[in-house]
C-alpha positions, 0 to 999 in steps of 0.5 A: 465497497465504496467507490467516493473519495470522500468516504470509507466503508469498509467488508465485515468478515460476514460479507467477505467471501474467497476470491473477493478482490479490491484494489488501491492505487498510488503513485511515486513522486519525489515528495513522498520519497522525500516524506517517506525517507524522512518518517522511516528515517531510511536515507539509503542514498539509492532512494534520494541521491541521484549522483549515487543512484546512477552507479548503483544496479539500479542506474537511477533513484528507487522507491524504498521497498516499504513504500510499495507495503505501506500501500497493501496497508493502506489497501487493507485500512482504507478499502477491504476489509477497511476502517476497522481492520487490525494487521496482524501479519504480512509477507513480502517478496520485492520482485522489480524496484519501484521508480519516479512516478511509477503508478502501483496498484495493490491487488487484494484477493480474499485466500480465505476465512479463518475462526476468530475474523481473522481473513488471509489476503493475496497481495500483489502491487502492479506498477503501470506496465502490468509487471508485478513489484511485490508479492505476499500475503497479508493476515488481519482480523476483520471488522465485524460491525459495518462502518461508514465515514468521512474520509480524515483529511490529511494535512498538506506538509510543505517541505522546501523544495516540494511541493 
């Protein structure tokens, strides 16, 4: 696996072994929370309205559960197996809320290899306090050919009031 931030390198089906692990981390910022709401269409006030959220069971705004799920997708697509991976199936169990400025780490573990280049991963997402926030399993079609390429640049999206 490649640790460089400028390139993406995959791990092929043949190279994967039961027990292999990989990680991917990201911090939830205000801007990412708002952009996720805009892209997903989920404008539940528990995510966006501080007054509403203060009166919720969480006492403050929380992230969309699928933001955590999307980090699993990112880990599978960019780290292990990486570019060329096809997502087939995902189970998710949400264990605790994710709050603004939480840093989540996705821990992937290869559970088993199946016929037709299928691989099943254990997916655990933990916060900066080492508390599980999401668990589940994912099934993918792993790539069969090695890919090493420059990571595509994402556009800098400016939204009013969020830098």
